[in-house]
N, C-alpha and C positions, 0 to 999 in steps of 0.2 A: 504494500500500500504506500501511498505518497506520504511524505513527511508531515503534510498539513492535516492529514486525516488519521485519527487513531482508532476509530471504531468503524464498523461497516456502514452505519448510517451516515457518519461524517464523510466517509469515502464516496458514497453514492452522491451525496449533496455536492461535494467538491467537484466531481466530474460532470455534474449536470448544470453547473453554474457558469454563465458566460463572464468573460472579462469585460467589465462595463466601465465606460468613461462618462462622467456627467458632473453636474453641479450639486454640491451639498450646501445648504443655507447657513448663514451666520448663526452661531449658537448651537450648531449640531454637534452632538457628542458621538464620536466615532467608536468603533469596536475596541480600539486600543486605549480608550479613555481620553483621547485628545478632544478638546472642545475648540471648534473653529471660531475665530474672531470675526472673520468675514466670509462671505460666500466664496466657495472654492471649487474649481473644476479639477477633478482628480479621478483616479481609478478607485472603484469600489473594492474594499477589503473584505466585505462580508455580503451575504445575500440580502440582508436588511438594507445595507447602504445602497446596493444596486436598485432595490425597490424604491427607496426614498428619493432617488435621483429623478424619478418621474419619466414623463414621456420623451423628453428631449435627450435622454441618455442614449449612448451609442454602444452596441456590443462590438468591441474592437476586434475580437477574434472572428466573429461572423463576417464583418466587413473585410478584414485582412485576408482571410482564406478565400472569400468570394472573389476578390480582385486577383489574388495570386493564381487561383485555379482558372479564372477567365483568361488571364495573361498566358498561362501555360497552354490552354486550348488554342488561342490565337497563334502563339509561336509555333507549336508543332504542326498545326494544319497549314500555316503559311509555309513552313519548311517543306511539307509534303507537296504543296503546289509548286514550289521552286524545283524540287526534284522531279516532279511530273513534267515540268517544262523541259528539263534536261533530257528526260526519257523520250520526249518527242523528237529529240535530235539524235536518235539512234543510241541512247544510253539505256541500258537495261534497268527498269525500275526495281527498287528494292522492296522488301517486305512491308515497310512502313507506308510507302506510297500505295501499295496494293490494299493494305488495311484501310487507309483513309478513303480510297476510292470505293471500297466495299461499303463503308459506313455511309458515305454520301449517296450511293445508289440505294441503299436500304431506306434512308430517310426520304429520298426522292420518290421511291415506290410507295411509301406510306402516304405521302402527300397526294400523289396521283390517285391513290385508292380511296382517299377520304375527302379530298377537296375538289369540288366539281366546277368551281369558277376559275378565273385566271387572275393571279396576283403574284408577281415575281418576289414579293417579300415573304411569302409564307414558307417556302422551302428553306431559305437561310435561317429564318426564325426557328423553325422546327429543328434544324441541325444544331443551332446554338443551344436551344433548350435541352435537347437530348444529351449532348456531350457535357454541357456545363453541370447539369443536375447529376449525371452519372459520376463525374469527377467529385462533386460534393459528397455524394453518397459513398463513393469508394474510400473516402477518408476513414470510414468506419472500419475498414479492414486493417488499419494500422494498429499495432499493439496499444492497448488502452492507456497505458501509463507513459509512453515514450515522450510525447510532446508536452503533456501537463507537467511531467517531472522536469523536463528541460526548461519549461517556463518558470517553474519554482526555483530552479537554480539561478535563473536570470532575475529573480526578484518579483516576478509577476504572481499574484495570488491565485489566479484561475487561468485555464486555457481549455476551451471547448472547441474541438477540431472539426466536428461534423456539422457543417453549415445547415444542412437540411433538418437538423433536430432543433433548430431555432425557428419558432413560428413567425418571427419578424421577417426572416429570409423567405420562407415559403409564401407568406402573405404578400410580401413585396413582389415576388414573381407572378403570383396569381392575379394581383391587382393590376399589374402591367398588362397581362393578357386580357383582363377584363376591360381595361381602357381601350385596347385595340378592338375588342368586340364591339364596344359602344361606338367607337369612331367609324368603323366600317358599316355598322348597322345604319347609322345616320347617313353616311356617305352614299351607300348603295340604294337605300330605300327612301331617303329624304327624312326630315324630321317628322313630317306628317305620317309617313309610312311606318316609321319606328313606333311612334306614339299609337298609331292605329293597331299595330300588332299587340301592344300591351293592353289596349282597352277594348278591342273588338273581337278578340279570339279567346276561347273557342265558342262562346255562346252568343256572339253578335252584339248589336248595339244595346239590346235590352238587358244584357247581363254585364254591363260595364264594371260595376263594383267587383263582381266575382271574377271577371276576366283580369282586371288589374291586380287583384290579390293573387290569383294563380300564376299569371305571367310574371308578376313582380317577384314572387318567391322563387320561381324557376330561374329568373335572371340573376338574382342575388346568390342563389345556391351554386352558381358556376364557379366564382372565385373562392367561395368558402370550401366547396368540395375539393377543388384543386389543391388548396393550401393544406387543409386538414388531412387529406389522404396521404400526401407526401410526408408531412410532419409526423403523423401518428405512426406510420410504418417504420420510419427511420428512428424515431424516438424509442419505440419498442425494441428495435434491433440493438440500439446502443445500450439500453438498459440490460438486455440479456448479456451482452459482452461485459458490462460492469459487474453483474452478478457472478458470472463465471470467473472474472478476475479475482473476486473476493475469495474464491476457493483456494487460490494459490497460497494463502496465508494459513491454511488449515492443516498443514502436515503433508507428508510424502504421498499418502494415498489420495487425499483431496487434490493435491497438486497434479498428480497423474490423471485423475478423473477430469479435472479442470482443463488440462492440456488437450485431452481427447475431445471434450465437449467444445472447446474453443475452436479446434480445427474443424469439427463437423459443422458448427454453426457458421464459421467463416465461409465454408464451401457453399452451404445453403444460402448464405447472405449475398453471395455473388449474384444469384438469381433475383433476389429481392431488390438490390440496388439497380440492377439493369431494368427490371420490370417497372419499378416506380418511375424511372426516367422515361421509359417508353410510354407509360400511361399518361404522364403529364404532357408529353409531346403530342400524343394521339388526341387527347381531349382538347388541346389547344387548336389543333387542325380542325377538329369537328366543330368547335365553337365558332371559329372564324368562317368555316363553311356555312354554318347556320346564319351568321351575320351577313353573308353575301347573298343569301336566298331571299327572294321576295315572295311572300305568301299572298294569295288572292282569296 
């Protein structure tokens, strides 16, 4: 277990807490007994401090790993495009180029199978969503203590490495998709057509209140379901890894059992992290396709 956590409960709470940066008000008494004389922007040292920082606080680890993984995605796929260009000049493409081409073709076929309109933005968006979320989820396969322990040695109180276990990240992505759905709904159907869908279906003009309730709930459920599905599955997977890690402090037999369980769960989890990225991508394509369709 980490040096900051001496019991199983503390260990679990420590690994599920984000590294949060925010403002604590003047007069606030911190966990170490220090009383702030002025409002101070600082890193939270306890879960209570993170909560008391309020809405404007930032989960530094979530933001940092999101940007890092996004940059890695752009770098390696750009590298593949450069190598592919060279291969067009009679240079034999390597395994990485073949893999990237396979991923691009897979995403492109998914878009062609689910998106019936024409929009050159959808396929690149789907590719970005699939790879970025997959990389976020794949951080769950790293040994549970490596990065938090390294962060502790660097003086940081917390380090949560799986971005998709933070609902702020999953809701951020789902709300971005939702904004695109609203934009294309209005663009393709006009404001009147979009409002008409919400108020006139499925029961016609005499059922406007019921129509608005049903269609409004259906509309709002899209970003909520996107965010909570990804968050719930990845949070549960992370919790299982943490519980298995606790077994390593229970003696030789428990350590051996924990090692077997960790390996088995990691193998199964590869399917989960890929499936969740695929589901998020597919639903995004379907929702955008619905936004492009005009109902009569």
